[in-house]
C-alpha positions as CSV (number, residue, x, y, z in Angstrom):
1,X,36.0,27.8,2.1
2,X,32.9,28.7,4.0
3,X,33.1,28.6,8.1
4,X,30.7,26.5,10.1
5,X,27.9,28.7,11.7
6,X,27.1,28.8,15.2
7,X,23.4,27.1,14.3
8,X,25.7,24.1,12.9
9,X,27.9,24.0,15.6
10,X,25.3,23.7,18.0
11,X,23.3,21.1,16.4
12,X,26.5,19.1,15.5
13,X,27.8,19.2,18.9
14,X,24.4,18.2,20.6
15,X,24.3,15.1,18.3
16,X,27.4,13.6,19.4
17,X,26.5,14.3,23.1
18,X,23.0,13.0,22.5
19,X,24.9,10.0,20.9
20,X,27.2,9.4,23.7
21,X,24.2,9.7,26.1
22,X,22.0,7.2,24.3
23,X,25.0,4.7,24.3
24,X,26.1,5.1,28.1
25,X,22.3,5.2,29.1
26,X,21.4,2.0,27.0
27,X,24.6,0.1,27.9
28,X,23.9,0.7,31.8
29,X,20.4,-0.7,31.7
30,X,20.8,-3.3,29.1
31,X,24.3,-5.5,30.5
32,X,23.3,-8.1,27.9
33,X,25.0,-7.6,24.6
34,X,21.9,-8.6,22.4
35,X,19.4,-6.3,24.4
36,X,21.6,-3.4,24.1
37,X,22.5,-3.6,20.5
38,X,18.7,-4.1,19.8
39,X,17.7,-1.2,22.0
40,X,20.8,1.1,20.1
41,X,19.8,0.2,16.8
42,X,16.0,1.2,17.8
43,X,17.0,4.5,19.3
44,X,19.5,5.6,16.7
45,X,17.0,4.7,14.2
46,X,14.0,6.7,15.7
47,X,16.8,9.9,16.4
48,X,17.6,9.9,12.7
49,X,14.2,9.6,11.3
50,X,13.2,12.5,13.6
51,X,16.2,14.6,12.5
52,X,15.1,13.6,9.0
53,X,11.8,15.0,9.3
54,X,13.1,18.3,10.8
55,X,15.8,18.6,8.0
56,X,12.8,18.0,5.4
57,X,9.9,20.1,6.8
58,X,11.5,23.8,6.8
59,X,11.2,24.0,3.0
60,X,8.1,23.3,2.4
61,X,6.5,24.8,6.0
62,X,7.8,28.3,5.2
63,X,6.9,27.9,1.4
64,X,3.3,27.2,2.4
65,X,3.2,29.4,5.4
66,X,5.9,32.3,5.3
67,X,4.6,34.0,8.3
68,X,5.3,31.1,10.6
69,X,8.1,32.5,12.9
70,X,11.9,31.4,13.4
71,X,12.3,31.0,9.5
72,X,15.7,32.3,9.5
73,X,17.0,29.7,12.0
74,X,15.0,26.9,10.9
75,X,16.2,27.3,7.2
76,X,19.7,27.4,8.2
77,X,19.2,24.3,10.6
78,X,17.9,22.2,7.9
79,X,21.3,21.2,6.6
80,X,22.9,20.4,10.2
81,X,19.8,18.3,10.8
82,X,20.3,16.4,7.6
83,X,23.5,15.8,8.2
84,X,22.8,14.7,11.8
85,X,20.2,12.5,10.5
86,X,22.9,10.7,8.1
87,X,25.2,10.3,11.4
88,X,22.5,8.8,13.3
89,X,21.7,6.4,10.5
90,X,25.1,5.2,10.2
91,X,24.8,4.6,13.8
92,X,21.9,2.9,13.5
93,X,22.9,0.6,10.3
94,X,26.3,-0.2,12.1
95,X,24.0,-1.8,15.0
96,X,21.0,-3.3,13.3
97,X,23.2,-4.9,10.7
98,X,26.5,-5.9,12.0
99,X,25.3,-6.4,15.9
100,X,21.6,-7.7,16.0
101,X,22.0,-9.4,12.5
102,X,25.6,-10.2,12.8
103,X,26.4,-9.0,9.0
104,X,26.0,-10.9,5.8
105,X,25.6,-14.2,7.3
106,X,22.6,-13.0,9.1
107,X,20.9,-12.3,5.6
108,X,20.1,-16.0,4.9
109,X,18.0,-16.2,8.0
110,X,15.6,-13.2,7.3
111,X,12.0,-13.3,5.7
112,X,11.1,-11.4,2.6
113,X,9.9,-8.4,4.6
114,X,13.0,-8.2,6.3
115,X,15.5,-8.6,3.4
116,X,13.1,-5.9,1.6
117,X,13.7,-3.9,4.5
118,X,17.6,-4.1,4.5
119,X,17.4,-3.4,0.9
120,X,15.5,-0.2,1.3
121,X,17.5,0.9,4.2
122,X,20.8,0.4,2.1
123,X,19.5,2.7,-0.8
124,X,18.3,5.2,1.9
125,X,21.5,5.4,3.5
126,X,23.4,5.6,0.2
127,X,21.1,8.4,-1.0
128,X,21.6,10.2,2.5
129,X,25.3,9.7,2.2
130,X,25.1,11.7,-1.3
131,X,22.9,14.5,0.0
132,X,25.2,14.8,3.0
133,X,28.3,15.5,0.5
134,X,26.5,18.0,-1.6
135,X,25.4,19.9,1.6
136,X,29.1,21.0,1.8
137,X,30.3,23.9,-0.4
138,X,33.5,22.3,-1.5
139,X,31.9,19.4,-3.0
140,X,29.1,21.6,-4.9
141,X,32.1,23.7,-6.2
142,X,33.5,20.4,-7.5
143,X,29.9,19.4,-9.0
144,X,29.1,22.4,-10.7
145,X,25.3,22.9,-11.6
146,X,25.0,19.1,-11.5
147,X,24.8,18.9,-7.8
148,X,21.3,20.6,-7.8
149,X,19.8,17.8,-9.7
150,X,21.2,15.5,-6.8
151,X,19.4,17.8,-4.5
152,X,16.1,16.3,-5.7
153,X,17.2,12.9,-4.4
154,X,15.8,14.2,-1.0
155,X,12.2,13.5,-2.3
156,X,13.2,9.7,-2.9
157,X,14.8,9.8,1.0
158,X,11.4,11.0,2.3
159,X,9.6,8.1,0.5
160,X,11.9,5.3,1.3
161,X,12.9,6.0,5.1
162,X,9.0,5.7,6.1
163,X,9.0,2.9,3.9
164,X,11.8,1.4,5.7
165,X,10.3,2.0,9.2
166,X,7.0,0.7,7.9
167,X,8.6,-2.5,7.1
168,X,11.2,-3.1,9.8
169,X,9.2,-1.8,13.0
170,X,5.8,-3.4,14.4
171,X,5.8,-0.2,16.8
172,X,5.7,2.2,13.5
173,X,2.3,0.5,12.3
174,X,0.5,-0.2,15.4
175,X,-2.3,2.2,16.2
176,X,-1.9,1.4,19.8
177,X,1.6,2.6,19.7
178,X,2.4,6.2,20.9
179,X,5.8,6.1,18.1
180,X,3.4,4.8,15.7
181,X,1.1,7.9,16.0
182,X,3.7,10.2,16.1
183,X,5.2,8.7,12.9
184,X,2.2,8.5,10.9
185,X,1.4,12.2,12.0
186,X,4.7,13.6,11.1
187,X,4.5,11.7,7.7
188,X,1.1,13.0,6.7
189,X,2.2,16.4,7.8
190,X,5.1,16.3,5.4
191,X,3.0,14.9,2.8
192,X,0.3,17.7,3.3
193,X,3.0,20.7,3.4
194,X,4.5,19.3,0.1
195,X,1.0,19.2,-1.4
196,X,0.2,22.7,-0.5
197,X,3.6,23.8,-1.9
198,X,3.1,21.9,-5.3
199,X,-0.4,23.4,-5.3
200,X,0.6,26.8,-4.8
201,X,3.0,26.1,-7.8
202,X,0.8,24.9,-10.0
203,X,-1.8,27.6,-9.8
204,X,0.8,30.1,-10.3
205,X,2.3,28.4,-13.4
206,X,-1.3,27.3,-14.9
207,X,-3.3,29.9,-14.0
208,X,-6.0,28.9,-16.3
209,X,-6.8,25.8,-14.5
210,X,-9.0,26.1,-11.6
211,X,-7.1,26.0,-7.9
212,X,-9.8,22.9,-7.2
213,X,-8.7,20.9,-10.1
214,X,-5.1,20.9,-9.3
215,X,-5.8,20.6,-5.5
216,X,-7.7,17.4,-6.2
217,X,-5.4,15.9,-8.6
218,X,-2.7,16.5,-5.7
219,X,-4.7,15.0,-3.0
220,X,-5.5,11.9,-5.2
221,X,-2.0,11.6,-5.9
222,X,-0.6,11.6,-2.5
223,X,-3.6,9.2,-1.6
224,X,-2.3,6.9,-3.8
225,X,1.2,6.8,-2.6
226,X,0.5,6.3,1.1
227,X,-2.0,3.7,0.1
228,X,0.8,2.2,-2.3
229,X,3.2,2.1,0.9
230,X,0.3,0.9,3.2
231,X,-0.5,-1.9,0.6
232,X,3.0,-3.2,-0.1
233,X,3.5,-3.4,3.8
234,X,0.1,-5.4,4.3
235,X,1.1,-7.6,1.2
236,X,4.5,-8.8,2.6
237,X,3.2,-9.1,6.0
238,X,0.7,-11.6,4.9
239,X,3.1,-13.4,2.4
240,X,6.1,-13.5,4.8
241,X,8.5,-16.4,3.8
């Protein structure tokens, strides 16, 4: 069995220390249980999203721009970043669902918007659990070649995680919010890098097609995806029941 690398040890240890620090500081600053739980859920969710971005951006970044420094470390760090994202997503789900929402009984009080957000978050957490499991060598040996297909679920997670954030948090959709601005920038950056990678792939595979044609198709494709997410969010906001 492959041993854990130093990079993984550092990132996993830093994640545990960060979780403890966030918990202690939040509890000290917010003695009221409900407020502390809400702040913890929000903080763990933001950290999870940031770590998820770091795990997703490494591959398209170095495929699109292989000359960018730090490739060896960043590609090795992608796995522990992803596992840590799942860890913080679990903490986020625990405090958001069992502490803030008060479990399943709280579902009956939710609007359509927030019910959809819960469904999306549950699906995202389940997919993250699968991706975390197949990141370990002993699991991939058991699965054989099928784990390579399961790895493609990362693209579904890359779509569902931002959708959950847009549905659940007004600070993500507000243009005046620093969190919202950073969130949109990171998501658009990830989409742009994926578009560049797909463009490079299509140009190599279909060399007879002009690069501007494939580039235009991909720009339209990703623009439609982004528009659908925003349209869904706007529709649910205006038809909240």
